[in-house]
VEXDREN-2710 file (C-alpha; in Angstrom, 1 decimal):
% VEXDREN-2710
k/r/px/py/pz
1/UNK/-11.8/28.0/-2.2
2/UNK/-11.5/26.7/1.2
3/UNK/-14.3/24.8/2.9
4/UNK/-16.4/26.2/6.1
5/UNK/-16.3/24.3/9.0
6/UNK/-19.8/23.6/8.6
7/UNK/-19.6/22.7/5.0
8/UNK/-17.1/19.8/6.2
9/UNK/-19.4/19.0/8.7
10/UNK/-22.3/18.6/6.3
11/UNK/-20.0/16.6/3.9
12/UNK/-19.0/14.4/7.0
13/UNK/-22.9/13.9/8.1
14/UNK/-24.0/13.4/4.7
15/UNK/-25.7/9.7/3.9
16/UNK/-24.3/8.3/7.1
17/UNK/-25.4/8.8/11.2
18/UNK/-21.8/8.3/12.4
19/UNK/-22.7/10.3/15.8
20/UNK/-23.8/9.1/19.1
21/UNK/-26.7/6.7/19.1
22/UNK/-30.1/8.5/19.2
23/UNK/-32.5/8.1/21.8
24/UNK/-34.5/5.7/19.8
25/UNK/-36.2/2.7/20.1
26/UNK/-33.8/-0.5/20.4
27/UNK/-33.9/-3.8/19.3
28/UNK/-33.7/-7.4/20.8
29/UNK/-30.5/-9.1/20.0
30/UNK/-31.5/-12.3/18.1
31/UNK/-28.3/-13.9/19.1
32/UNK/-26.6/-13.1/22.5
33/UNK/-22.9/-11.5/22.1
34/UNK/-21.4/-14.8/23.3
35/UNK/-23.1/-16.7/20.7
36/UNK/-22.3/-14.2/18.0
37/UNK/-18.6/-14.1/19.0
38/UNK/-18.5/-17.7/18.6
39/UNK/-19.9/-17.8/15.3
40/UNK/-18.0/-15.1/14.1
41/UNK/-14.7/-16.6/15.3
42/UNK/-15.8/-19.6/13.1
43/UNK/-16.7/-17.5/10.1
44/UNK/-12.9/-16.0/10.4
45/UNK/-11.3/-19.7/10.9
46/UNK/-13.8/-20.4/7.4
47/UNK/-12.6/-17.4/5.6
48/UNK/-8.7/-18.1/6.1
49/UNK/-8.8/-21.5/5.3
50/UNK/-10.3/-20.6/1.8
51/UNK/-14.1/-21.8/2.6
52/UNK/-15.2/-18.3/1.5
53/UNK/-18.9/-19.7/0.5
54/UNK/-19.3/-21.1/4.1
55/UNK/-18.0/-18.0/5.8
56/UNK/-20.5/-16.2/3.7
57/UNK/-23.3/-18.3/4.2
58/UNK/-22.6/-18.3/8.2
59/UNK/-23.0/-14.8/8.0
60/UNK/-25.6/-13.7/5.7
61/UNK/-29.1/-15.0/7.4
62/UNK/-28.1/-12.8/10.6
63/UNK/-26.7/-9.8/8.9
64/UNK/-29.8/-7.9/9.4
65/UNK/-29.7/-8.5/13.4
66/UNK/-26.5/-9.5/14.4
67/UNK/-23.8/-6.7/14.6
68/UNK/-20.8/-8.9/14.2
69/UNK/-22.6/-11.1/11.5
70/UNK/-23.3/-8.0/9.7
71/UNK/-19.6/-6.6/10.1
72/UNK/-18.5/-10.2/8.5
73/UNK/-21.2/-9.9/5.7
74/UNK/-20.2/-6.2/4.8
75/UNK/-16.6/-7.1/5.0
76/UNK/-16.9/-9.9/2.2
77/UNK/-18.7/-7.6/0.4
78/UNK/-16.0/-5.0/0.8
79/UNK/-13.3/-7.0/-0.1
80/UNK/-15.1/-8.7/-3.4
81/UNK/-15.3/-4.6/-4.5
82/UNK/-11.9/-4.2/-4.3
83/UNK/-10.4/-6.9/-5.9
84/UNK/-13.1/-6.3/-8.8
85/UNK/-13.2/-2.7/-8.9
86/UNK/-16.9/-3.5/-10.6
87/UNK/-19.7/-1.0/-10.2
88/UNK/-22.2/-3.4/-9.1
89/UNK/-19.8/-5.1/-6.3
90/UNK/-19.0/-1.6/-4.9
91/UNK/-22.4/-0.6/-4.8
92/UNK/-23.2/-3.8/-2.8
93/UNK/-20.6/-3.2/-0.7
94/UNK/-21.5/0.2/0.3
95/UNK/-25.4/-0.9/0.9
96/UNK/-23.8/-3.9/3.3
97/UNK/-22.1/-1.3/5.0
98/UNK/-24.9/0.9/5.3
99/UNK/-26.9/-2.0/6.7
100/UNK/-24.1/-3.0/8.9
101/UNK/-23.9/0.7/10.4
102/UNK/-27.7/0.7/11.0
103/UNK/-27.3/-2.8/12.7
104/UNK/-24.5/-1.7/15.0
105/UNK/-26.5/1.6/15.9
106/UNK/-29.4/-0.1/17.4
107/UNK/-27.0/-1.8/20.0
108/UNK/-25.0/1.1/20.9
109/UNK/-25.7/2.9/24.3
110/UNK/-28.4/5.4/23.7
111/UNK/-27.7/8.9/25.1
112/UNK/-29.9/11.5/25.8
113/UNK/-29.3/15.1/24.5
114/UNK/-28.6/16.1/28.1
115/UNK/-26.0/13.1/28.5
116/UNK/-24.7/13.9/25.0
117/UNK/-24.0/17.6/25.9
118/UNK/-22.8/16.2/29.6
119/UNK/-20.0/14.3/27.8
120/UNK/-18.1/17.3/26.8
121/UNK/-17.7/18.5/30.2
122/UNK/-17.2/15.8/32.7
123/UNK/-15.4/12.5/33.0
124/UNK/-17.8/9.6/31.5
125/UNK/-18.6/6.6/33.9
126/UNK/-17.7/4.0/31.1
127/UNK/-19.5/1.1/33.7
128/UNK/-22.6/2.3/32.5
129/UNK/-22.1/0.4/29.3
130/UNK/-22.7/-2.8/28.8
131/UNK/-20.5/-5.6/26.9
132/UNK/-22.9/-5.5/24.2
133/UNK/-22.8/-1.6/24.1
134/UNK/-19.0/-1.8/24.2
135/UNK/-18.8/-4.0/21.4
136/UNK/-21.3/-2.0/19.1
137/UNK/-19.0/1.0/19.4
138/UNK/-16.2/-1.2/18.0
139/UNK/-18.1/-2.9/15.0
140/UNK/-19.3/0.8/14.3
141/UNK/-15.7/1.9/14.1
142/UNK/-14.6/-1.0/11.8
143/UNK/-17.6/-0.1/9.6
144/UNK/-17.1/3.3/9.4
145/UNK/-13.7/2.7/8.5
146/UNK/-14.5/0.4/5.7
147/UNK/-17.1/2.8/4.4
148/UNK/-14.6/5.7/4.5
149/UNK/-12.4/3.7/2.3
150/UNK/-15.0/2.7/0.2
151/UNK/-16.0/6.3/-0.7
152/UNK/-12.3/6.9/-2.1
153/UNK/-13.3/4.7/-5.0
154/UNK/-17.1/5.3/-5.1
155/UNK/-16.8/8.6/-6.6
156/UNK/-13.1/10.1/-7.6
157/UNK/-13.9/13.5/-6.7
158/UNK/-12.5/16.1/-4.3
159/UNK/-15.8/16.4/-2.2
160/UNK/-15.4/12.8/-2.0
161/UNK/-11.8/12.8/-1.0
162/UNK/-13.0/15.3/1.6
163/UNK/-15.8/13.0/3.0
164/UNK/-13.7/9.8/3.2
165/UNK/-11.3/11.7/4.9
166/UNK/-13.7/13.4/7.8
167/UNK/-15.3/9.7/8.1
168/UNK/-11.8/8.4/8.8
169/UNK/-11.1/11.0/11.3
170/UNK/-14.3/10.2/13.4
171/UNK/-13.4/6.5/13.2
172/UNK/-10.1/7.3/14.8
173/UNK/-11.9/9.2/17.4
174/UNK/-14.2/6.3/18.0
175/UNK/-11.2/3.7/18.3
176/UNK/-9.6/6.0/21.0
177/UNK/-13.2/6.1/22.6
178/UNK/-13.1/2.2/22.6
179/UNK/-9.4/2.3/24.3
180/UNK/-11.3/4.5/27.0
181/UNK/-13.7/1.7/27.3
182/UNK/-11.4/-1.0/26.9
183/UNK/-9.4/0.3/30.1
184/UNK/-12.0/2.1/32.4
185/UNK/-14.9/-0.4/32.6
186/UNK/-15.6/-3.8/34.5
187/UNK/-16.2/-6.2/32.0
188/UNK/-18.9/-8.8/32.5
189/UNK/-17.4/-11.7/30.5
190/UNK/-13.6/-12.0/30.2
191/UNK/-14.1/-13.6/26.9
192/UNK/-16.0/-10.4/25.6
193/UNK/-13.0/-8.4/27.0
194/UNK/-10.6/-10.4/25.0
195/UNK/-12.4/-9.8/21.5
196/UNK/-12.8/-6.3/22.4
197/UNK/-9.2/-5.7/23.3
198/UNK/-7.9/-7.5/20.1
199/UNK/-10.2/-5.3/17.5
200/UNK/-9.2/-1.9/19.7
201/UNK/-5.2/-2.8/19.4
202/UNK/-6.2/-4.0/15.6
203/UNK/-7.4/-0.7/14.9
204/UNK/-5.2/1.9/17.2
205/UNK/-1.9/-0.1/16.1
206/UNK/-2.9/0.2/12.3
207/UNK/-3.7/3.9/12.5
208/UNK/-0.5/4.6/14.8
209/UNK/1.7/2.6/12.3
210/UNK/0.6/4.2/9.1
211/UNK/-0.1/8.1/10.3
212/UNK/3.6/7.4/11.5
213/UNK/5.2/6.7/8.1
214/UNK/3.8/10.2/6.8
215/UNK/6.1/13.0/6.3
216/UNK/6.4/15.4/9.0
217/UNK/4.5/18.2/7.7
218/UNK/1.5/16.1/6.6
219/UNK/1.8/14.7/10.4
220/UNK/1.4/18.1/11.6
221/UNK/-1.6/19.0/9.5
222/UNK/-3.3/15.6/10.8
223/UNK/-2.7/16.3/14.5
224/UNK/-4.3/19.6/14.1
225/UNK/-7.6/17.6/12.8
226/UNK/-7.6/15.4/15.6
227/UNK/-5.0/12.4/14.1
228/UNK/-2.0/11.3/15.6
229/UNK/0.7/8.6/14.9
230/UNK/3.3/6.8/17.2
231/UNK/5.1/4.4/15.2
232/UNK/6.2/2.1/18.5
233/UNK/2.9/2.5/19.8
234/UNK/1.2/0.9/17.0
235/UNK/3.9/-1.8/16.3
236/UNK/3.4/-2.9/20.0
237/UNK/-0.4/-2.7/19.7
238/UNK/-0.2/-4.9/16.4
239/UNK/2.1/-7.5/18.3
240/UNK/0.3/-7.7/21.3
241/UNK/-3.0/-8.2/19.2
242/UNK/-1.6/-10.8/17.0
243/UNK/-0.6/-12.8/20.6
244/UNK/-4.2/-12.7/21.6
245/UNK/-7.0/-15.3/21.3
246/UNK/-9.3/-12.6/20.2
247/UNK/-11.3/-12.4/16.9
248/UNK/-9.3/-9.9/15.2
249/UNK/-5.8/-11.5/16.2
250/UNK/-5.5/-12.5/12.7
251/UNK/-6.0/-9.2/11.3
252/UNK/-3.2/-7.8/13.5
253/UNK/-0.9/-10.8/11.7
254/UNK/-2.1/-9.5/8.6
255/UNK/-1.4/-6.1/9.0
256/UNK/2.1/-6.8/10.8
257/UNK/3.0/-8.9/7.8
258/UNK/1.8/-6.1/5.3
259/UNK/3.8/-3.6/6.8
260/UNK/7.3/-5.6/6.8
261/UNK/6.7/-7.5/3.7
262/UNK/5.0/-4.7/1.5
263/UNK/5.1/-1.2/3.0
264/UNK/8.7/-1.3/4.0
265/UNK/9.6/-1.8/0.7
266/UNK/7.6/0.5/-1.2
267/UNK/7.7/3.6/1.1
268/UNK/11.3/3.3/2.7
269/UNK/15.0/2.1/2.0
270/UNK/14.9/-0.1/5.1
271/UNK/13.6/-3.6/5.0
272/UNK/11.2/-5.2/7.3
273/UNK/11.5/-7.7/10.2
274/UNK/11.7/-10.7/7.8
275/UNK/12.6/-13.0/11.0
276/UNK/9.6/-12.1/12.7
277/UNK/7.4/-12.2/9.5
278/UNK/9.0/-16.0/9.4
279/UNK/7.8/-16.8/13.2
280/UNK/4.3/-15.4/12.2
281/UNK/4.2/-17.3/9.2
282/UNK/5.2/-20.6/10.8
283/UNK/2.2/-20.0/13.4
284/UNK/-0.2/-19.2/10.3
285/UNK/0.5/-21.7/8.2
286/UNK/-0.2/-24.5/10.8
287/UNK/-3.7/-22.9/11.4
288/UNK/-4.2/-22.3/7.7
289/UNK/-2.2/-24.2/5.4
290/UNK/-4.1/-23.6/2.3
291/UNK/-5.3/-20.3/3.3
292/UNK/-4.6/-18.4/0.2
293/UNK/-3.6/-14.9/2.2
294/UNK/-0.8/-16.5/4.1
295/UNK/0.6/-18.6/1.2
296/UNK/1.1/-15.2/-0.5
297/UNK/2.6/-13.9/2.1
298/UNK/4.8/-16.9/2.2
299/UNK/5.6/-15.9/-1.2
300/UNK/6.6/-12.5/-0.6
301/UNK/8.9/-13.3/2.6
302/UNK/10.7/-15.3/0.2
303/UNK/10.9/-12.9/-2.6
304/UNK/12.1/-10.3/-0.2
305/UNK/14.8/-12.6/1.1
306/UNK/15.9/-13.1/-2.5
307/UNK/15.1/-16.7/-3.0
308/UNK/13.2/-16.0/-6.2
309/UNK/12.3/-20.2/-7.0
310/UNK/11.0/-20.3/-3.7
311/UNK/8.9/-17.2/-4.3
312/UNK/7.5/-18.7/-7.2
313/UNK/6.6/-22.0/-5.9
314/UNK/4.5/-20.3/-2.9
315/UNK/3.0/-17.6/-5.1
316/UNK/1.8/-20.6/-7.5
317/UNK/0.2/-22.3/-4.6
318/UNK/-1.5/-19.2/-3.3
319/UNK/-2.9/-18.6/-6.8
320/UNK/-3.9/-22.2/-7.1
321/UNK/-5.6/-22.5/-3.5
322/UNK/-8.9/-21.1/-4.4
323/UNK/-11.2/-20.1/-7.6
324/UNK/-14.0/-18.4/-5.6
325/UNK/-12.0/-15.3/-6.0
326/UNK/-10.4/-15.2/-9.4
327/UNK/-9.5/-11.4/-8.6
328/UNK/-7.3/-12.4/-6.1
329/UNK/-5.0/-14.2/-8.5
330/UNK/-4.6/-10.7/-9.9
331/UNK/-2.1/-9.8/-6.9
332/UNK/-0.1/-13.5/-7.2
333/UNK/0.0/-12.7/-11.1
334/UNK/1.7/-9.1/-10.2
335/UNK/4.2/-10.3/-7.8
336/UNK/5.0/-13.4/-10.1
337/UNK/5.7/-10.9/-13.0
338/UNK/8.6/-9.1/-11.0
339/UNK/9.9/-12.4/-9.8
340/UNK/10.4/-13.4/-13.4
341/UNK/11.8/-10.2/-14.3
342/UNK/14.4/-10.3/-11.3
343/UNK/15.1/-13.7/-13.0
344/UNK/15.3/-11.9/-16.3
345/UNK/12.9/-14.3/-17.7
346/UNK/11.3/-11.9/-20.1
347/UNK/9.0/-14.7/-21.9
348/UNK/7.5/-16.0/-18.5
349/UNK/6.8/-12.3/-17.4
350/UNK/5.0/-11.3/-20.0
351/UNK/2.5/-14.1/-19.8
352/UNK/1.4/-12.6/-16.5
353/UNK/1.6/-9.0/-17.8
354/UNK/-0.8/-10.0/-20.5
355/UNK/-3.3/-11.5/-18.1
356/UNK/-3.1/-8.5/-16.0
357/UNK/-4.0/-6.2/-18.8
358/UNK/-6.5/-8.6/-20.2
359/UNK/-8.4/-9.2/-16.7
360/UNK/-7.5/-6.5/-14.2
361/UNK/-9.4/-3.2/-13.6
362/UNK/-7.1/-1.7/-11.0
363/UNK/-4.7/0.3/-13.6
364/UNK/-5.1/-0.5/-17.3
365/UNK/-2.7/2.1/-17.8
366/UNK/0.4/0.5/-15.3
367/UNK/-0.4/-2.9/-16.4
368/UNK/-0.5/-1.7/-20.5
369/UNK/2.6/-0.1/-19.8
370/UNK/4.7/-2.9/-17.9
371/UNK/3.5/-5.4/-20.6
372/UNK/5.1/-2.9/-23.2
373/UNK/8.2/-2.5/-21.1
374/UNK/8.9/-6.3/-20.8
375/UNK/8.7/-6.7/-24.5
376/UNK/11.1/-3.6/-24.8
377/UNK/13.7/-5.9/-22.8
378/UNK/13.4/-8.9/-25.5
379/UNK/15.5/-9.3/-28.5
380/UNK/13.5/-7.8/-31.5
381/UNK/15.0/-11.0/-33.3
382/UNK/12.9/-12.7/-30.5
383/UNK/9.6/-11.0/-31.1
384/UNK/7.3/-12.0/-34.2
385/UNK/6.1/-9.4/-36.2
386/UNK/2.7/-9.6/-34.7
387/UNK/4.2/-9.2/-31.1
388/UNK/6.1/-5.8/-33.0
389/UNK/2.9/-4.3/-34.2
390/UNK/1.5/-5.4/-30.7
391/UNK/4.1/-3.5/-28.8
392/UNK/3.5/0.0/-30.7
393/UNK/0.0/-0.7/-30.0
394/UNK/0.3/-1.1/-26.4
395/UNK/2.2/2.0/-26.3
396/UNK/-0.7/4.0/-27.9
397/UNK/-3.1/2.5/-25.3
398/UNK/-1.3/3.4/-22.1
399/UNK/-2.7/7.4/-22.0
400/UNK/-6.3/6.3/-22.9
401/UNK/-7.0/4.3/-19.4
402/UNK/-5.3/7.2/-17.4
403/UNK/-7.6/7.9/-14.4
404/UNK/-8.1/11.0/-12.4
405/UNK/-8.8/10.8/-8.8
406/UNK/-10.0/14.3/-6.9
407/UNK/-8.9/16.0/-10.0
408/UNK/-5.4/14.6/-10.2
409/UNK/-3.5/11.8/-12.0
410/UNK/-1.8/9.0/-10.4
411/UNK/2.0/9.4/-10.5
412/UNK/2.6/6.2/-11.7
413/UNK/0.2/6.4/-14.6
414/UNK/1.6/9.8/-15.6
415/UNK/5.3/8.6/-15.3
416/UNK/4.1/5.5/-17.6
417/UNK/2.5/8.2/-20.1
418/UNK/5.8/10.4/-20.1
419/UNK/7.5/7.5/-21.2
420/UNK/5.2/6.2/-24.0
421/UNK/5.7/9.7/-25.5
422/UNK/9.5/9.0/-25.5
423/UNK/9.3/5.6/-26.9
424/UNK/7.3/7.2/-30.1
425/UNK/9.5/10.1/-30.2
426/UNK/12.7/7.4/-30.3
427/UNK/11.1/5.8/-33.1
428/UNK/9.7/2.8/-31.0
429/UNK/12.5/2.4/-28.8
430/UNK/13.2/2.8/-25.0
431/UNK/16.5/2.1/-22.8
432/UNK/15.8/-1.1/-20.4
433/UNK/12.3/0.3/-19.3
434/UNK/11.4/-2.9/-17.2
435/UNK/14.6/-2.3/-15.2
436/UNK/13.6/1.0/-14.8
437/UNK/10.4/0.0/-13.4
438/UNK/11.8/-1.9/-11.2
439/UNK/14.1/0.6/-9.5
440/UNK/11.0/2.9/-9.5
441/UNK/9.1/0.0/-7.3
442/UNK/12.2/-0.2/-4.9
443/UNK/12.8/-3.8/-6.4
444/UNK/16.4/-3.5/-6.6
445/UNK/17.1/-3.8/-2.9
446/UNK/16.5/-7.4/-3.5
447/UNK/19.2/-7.7/-5.9
448/UNK/21.7/-7.2/-3.0
449/UNK/20.7/-10.8/-1.5
450/UNK/22.3/-12.7/-4.1
451/UNK/25.1/-11.9/-6.2
452/UNK/23.9/-13.7/-9.3
453/UNK/21.1/-11.6/-9.4
454/UNK/22.6/-8.0/-9.1
455/UNK/25.4/-9.5/-11.8
456/UNK/22.9/-10.4/-14.5
457/UNK/20.9/-6.8/-14.3
458/UNK/24.2/-5.0/-14.5
459/UNK/25.4/-6.8/-17.3
460/UNK/22.3/-5.7/-19.2
461/UNK/22.6/-2.2/-17.9
462/UNK/26.6/-2.1/-19.1
463/UNK/25.8/-3.6/-22.3
464/UNK/23.3/-0.7/-22.9
465/UNK/25.4/2.0/-21.8
466/UNK/28.3/0.7/-23.9
467/UNK/25.8/0.7/-27.0
468/UNK/25.0/3.9/-26.2
469/UNK/28.4/5.3/-25.9
470/UNK/29.3/3.5/-29.2
471/UNK/26.7/5.1/-31.2
472/UNK/27.6/8.9/-29.7
473/UNK/31.3/8.1/-30.7
474/UNK/30.3/7.6/-34.5
475/UNK/30.0/10.4/-36.8
476/UNK/26.4/11.2/-37.9
477/UNK/25.1/10.3/-34.4
478/UNK/23.6/13.4/-34.2
479/UNK/20.7/12.3/-36.7
480/UNK/19.7/9.6/-34.7
481/UNK/16.5/9.8/-33.2
482/UNK/17.8/8.8/-29.9
483/UNK/20.2/11.7/-29.9
484/UNK/18.0/14.3/-28.4
485/UNK/17.4/12.4/-25.5
486/UNK/21.4/11.0/-25.0
487/UNK/21.7/12.5/-22.0
488/UNK/18.7/11.8/-20.3
489/UNK/19.0/8.1/-21.6
490/UNK/22.8/7.9/-20.3
491/UNK/21.6/9.1/-17.0
492/UNK/19.2/6.7/-16.5
493/UNK/21.7/4.1/-17.4
494/UNK/24.1/5.5/-14.8
495/UNK/21.7/5.7/-12.3
496/UNK/20.7/1.8/-12.4
497/UNK/24.4/1.1/-12.5
498/UNK/25.2/3.0/-9.8
499/UNK/22.1/1.4/-7.8
500/UNK/23.1/-2.2/-8.9
501/UNK/26.9/-1.3/-7.6
502/UNK/25.3/-0.1/-4.6
503/UNK/23.9/-3.5/-3.8
504/UNK/26.7/-5.4/-5.1
505/UNK/28.9/-3.6/-2.3
506/UNK/31.1/-1.5/-4.6
507/UNK/30.3/1.9/-3.2
508/UNK/33.2/3.8/-4.7
509/UNK/32.2/2.6/-7.9
510/UNK/28.6/3.4/-7.1
511/UNK/29.3/7.1/-6.1
512/UNK/31.5/7.8/-9.5
513/UNK/28.0/6.9/-11.5
514/UNK/25.8/8.7/-9.4
515/UNK/27.8/11.8/-9.0
516/UNK/27.8/11.5/-12.9
517/UNK/24.2/11.8/-12.7
518/UNK/23.7/14.7/-10.8
519/UNK/26.2/16.6/-12.6
520/UNK/24.2/15.9/-15.6
521/UNK/21.3/17.9/-13.8
522/UNK/21.3/20.8/-16.3
523/UNK/21.3/19.0/-19.6
524/UNK/18.4/16.6/-18.7
525/UNK/15.6/17.2/-21.5
526/UNK/12.7/15.2/-19.6
527/UNK/13.8/12.9/-16.9
528/UNK/14.6/15.2/-14.1
529/UNK/13.7/12.7/-11.4
530/UNK/17.0/10.7/-11.8
531/UNK/19.0/13.2/-9.9
532/UNK/17.4/13.9/-6.7
533/UNK/17.0/9.7/-6.9
534/UNK/20.4/9.5/-7.4
535/UNK/21.4/11.8/-4.5
536/UNK/19.2/9.7/-2.3
537/UNK/21.2/6.9/-3.3
538/UNK/24.4/8.8/-2.5
539/UNK/22.7/9.2/0.9
540/UNK/22.1/5.7/1.3
541/UNK/26.0/5.0/0.6
542/UNK/26.8/7.3/3.3
543/UNK/24.4/5.6/5.9
544/UNK/26.0/2.5/4.9
545/UNK/29.7/3.9/5.6
546/UNK/28.5/5.2/8.8
547/UNK/28.5/9.1/7.7
548/UNK/25.5/10.2/9.3
549/UNK/26.1/13.9/8.6
550/UNK/27.0/13.7/4.9
551/UNK/23.7/11.6/4.4
552/UNK/21.5/13.9/6.3
553/UNK/22.9/16.7/4.1
554/UNK/22.5/14.7/0.9
555/UNK/18.9/13.7/2.2
556/UNK/18.1/17.3/2.7
557/UNK/19.4/18.6/-0.6
558/UNK/17.1/16.1/-2.5
559/UNK/14.2/17.4/-0.3
560/UNK/14.7/21.1/-0.6
561/UNK/16.4/21.9/-3.9
562/UNK/14.2/19.8/-6.6
563/UNK/10.9/19.7/-7.1
564/UNK/8.3/18.7/-10.0
565/UNK/9.7/15.9/-11.1
566/UNK/7.8/12.4/-11.8
567/UNK/7.6/10.4/-8.7
568/UNK/8.3/12.9/-6.6
569/UNK/6.0/12.0/-3.5
570/UNK/7.4/8.0/-3.7
571/UNK/10.7/9.8/-3.2
572/UNK/9.7/12.3/-0.5
573/UNK/8.2/9.1/1.5
574/UNK/11.9/7.5/1.2
575/UNK/13.8/10.8/2.4
576/UNK/11.4/11.1/5.3
577/UNK/11.7/7.5/7.0
578/UNK/15.7/7.7/6.3
579/UNK/15.7/11.1/8.2
580/UNK/13.6/10.2/10.9
581/UNK/16.1/7.2/11.2
582/UNK/19.2/9.4/11.3
583/UNK/17.8/12.4/13.4
584/UNK/15.5/10.0/15.5
585/UNK/12.2/12.0/17.0
586/UNK/13.1/15.4/17.0
587/UNK/12.8/15.6/13.5
588/UNK/9.5/15.2/13.4
589/UNK/9.2/18.7/15.5
590/UNK/11.3/20.4/12.7
591/UNK/9.4/23.9/12.0
592/UNK/7.6/23.9/8.9
593/UNK/10.2/26.0/7.0
594/UNK/13.0/23.1/7.8
595/UNK/13.1/19.9/5.6
END
């Protein structure tokens, strides 16, 4: 049943007052704005130098009276909640953000009812804002965004999802208003303006960049309710913000690194700007040589370059640089798991997979399946009898931890659960499940950086493909528990082989494997996702060969003619970014009946 506008507004307004500051009695600041900005800058430097306790101690005493201290205090609480996913930390973060919004509201410009109505009909005179009131608007927008994001994990229902989305919409509107304040008023202090500008660029830049990544139809819907996204504008704002001396400069850098080193690799076939990331990290590591975040991103940079030994070194530095937030170690362990998988060091990757299963709360289903998948890659003779029993136990555990958000299961968790069903249907066997995960996590592009990496994975796939074909050729193979899934298993191995050959710059051999996968579509029993993924691989070969029109046709085929398969939305993001690149901005304006 559709929700009315009034119902949406009620959801949006519940709990938090995000509207214009009302005509209530203000509070005198305990610290003036310049002093608060100075301490906030110091707090940022302490935080990114791993001095988390000192940074928190600087922010907490003034958190009930100074908006910048209150924002800092709530950010620490929010990060702890996101790292732990524990209910008491989520509740503490919610309380801190609610308090922060209350503090910010005291310093926002107070509008009478007449002035609020008048804003709708006439141009606003932003010179009526003081610097303090301007910063109160910005701090409110930042706290609103964190509160909205927290809403998604506080209560995993459809109502919560809508509520969080409405808050994010209001937050985006406030950032646009802050941009008007930045450009349309005379500033009392240049220092105040610089800090304000870095926040506006960080907020609008991030919104524009992230919204631009969404498929065209989603963008049209978001534009209808007030969002907009322009990738170039977003990157420009973030780059300019990264060059500033403002408090949020380092957050602009973090967003650019996250986009280029993580988002690009997960949501598209393109690589991030690694040279630019290198430049950013050289500067940031001079400022924060032991900073856990920048050591982590340095590891990620080396990982994306295919320098696996260097990646291991930097990830371990990040992991060992602090113990105040042991949950941050989980990010490093996730990366170390996959670096070791690409090195084909299954025993080492198993150590990190085990730690994640035992200690992290993010997704027990995914972690458990990953651990089991790595064990499947090891020779059964290398596994003890205890480990063999553990493997079966892990596969049985996978579905038990499946989560539902807004009434829907997470796609990757559904994928893992389906694979465990196959494992037992095939009498405790799966073909190269960790390589399959490497592929769907989009890590195969790293294989193309160094021939020996791709060759090692290729040999494993080829060995399994030969084993499958030999078994099929033997008499009586029809009685094998693997036989009902022979087509699915062969299609998986051929997709992986084709994808690796593309990375090894062997397009003709790759195309042959991928076309065989597509031809198997009608005979597949379960793994329908293999065919649209193979078609996108074919499109990427066409792109690399400069065959633009053929690439577009292949991408449109994968988009239009296949649906209802595992990890569909993940592939649609990649199709979208490829089509935007091939067709240009005009692709964003394709009618709803189009691609």
